C-alpha positions as CSV (number, residue, x, y, z in Angstrom):
1,M,144.3,-136.7,-60.0
2,H,142.9,-135.7,-63.1
3,T,146.0,-136.6,-65.0
4,L,146.4,-139.8,-63.5
5,L,142.8,-140.9,-64.5
6,V,143.8,-139.8,-68.5
7,I,146.5,-142.0,-68.6
8,G,144.5,-144.3,-67.0
9,G,142.3,-144.4,-69.5
10,G,144.8,-144.5,-72.2
11,F,146.3,-148.1,-70.6
12,L,142.1,-149.1,-70.7
13,L,142.1,-147.4,-74.5
14,L,145.0,-149.7,-75.1
15,G,144.2,-153.0,-73.4
16,A,140.7,-151.9,-75.7
17,C,142.8,-151.9,-79.2
18,L,144.9,-154.7,-77.9
19,G,141.7,-157.7,-77.1
20,I,140.1,-156.3,-80.5
21,A,143.5,-156.8,-82.5
22,K,143.7,-160.3,-80.9
23,I,140.3,-161.4,-80.9
24,A,140.2,-160.2,-84.4
25,G,143.6,-161.6,-85.6
26,G,145.3,-164.1,-82.6
27,S,148.2,-163.2,-81.1
28,A,149.8,-162.4,-84.0
29,A,148.2,-159.0,-85.0
30,M,148.3,-157.5,-81.4
31,G,151.3,-155.9,-82.3
32,K,149.3,-154.0,-85.0
33,G,146.9,-153.0,-82.3
34,A,149.3,-151.7,-80.1
35,L,150.4,-149.3,-83.5
36,V,146.3,-148.4,-84.2
37,F,146.2,-147.6,-80.4
38,L,148.6,-144.7,-81.0
39,P,146.8,-142.0,-83.3
40,L,144.0,-142.9,-81.3
41,W,145.5,-142.2,-78.2
42,L,147.1,-138.7,-80.2
43,I,143.8,-137.6,-80.8
44,G,142.2,-138.2,-76.8
45,A,145.0,-136.3,-75.3
46,A,144.4,-133.5,-77.6
47,I,141.1,-133.6,-76.5
48,N,142.3,-133.5,-73.2
49,L,144.6,-130.6,-74.2
50,M,141.9,-128.1,-75.5
51,N,139.6,-128.7,-72.7
52,G,141.8,-127.9,-69.8
53,V,142.7,-124.6,-72.8
54,R,138.7,-123.9,-72.6
55,A,139.2,-124.2,-68.8
56,G,141.5,-121.3,-68.6
57,Y,144.6,-123.0,-68.5
58,T,147.1,-121.5,-71.4
59,I,149.1,-124.0,-74.1
60,R,151.8,-123.1,-72.0
61,E,150.5,-124.8,-68.9
62,E,149.1,-127.3,-71.0
63,L,151.6,-128.9,-73.1
64,P,153.5,-130.4,-70.6
65,V,151.1,-132.4,-69.2
66,F,149.8,-133.0,-73.0
67,V,153.5,-134.9,-73.5
68,L,152.9,-136.4,-70.3
69,I,149.3,-138.0,-71.0
70,F,149.8,-138.7,-74.1
71,A,154.0,-140.5,-73.6
72,V,153.2,-142.9,-71.1
73,P,150.8,-145.1,-72.3
74,A,152.1,-144.5,-75.9
75,A,155.5,-145.9,-74.7
76,A,153.9,-148.4,-73.2
77,A,152.2,-149.3,-76.7
78,I,155.5,-148.8,-78.2
79,L,157.6,-151.3,-76.0
80,F,154.0,-153.8,-76.5
81,W,154.9,-153.7,-80.2
82,R,158.9,-154.1,-80.6
83,H,158.1,-157.3,-78.5
84,S,155.0,-158.6,-79.8
């Protein structure tokens, strides 16, 4: 359940980045908003990984979850960027 909530948070962050880009530069800038999202989400997913390690899980246990958490919203951002 936690993984789904974190992925949902990634989509909320993506929406915020796209919204800010649209307000700042119109529809043409929304692709850049998707690209700005990627490093922000990498940091967010890494923070989630470190919280899991602090909770007692090993890096080996947390790494597949990290990849999933990062990849799903990142793939959506890349698709949006390529089609904008």
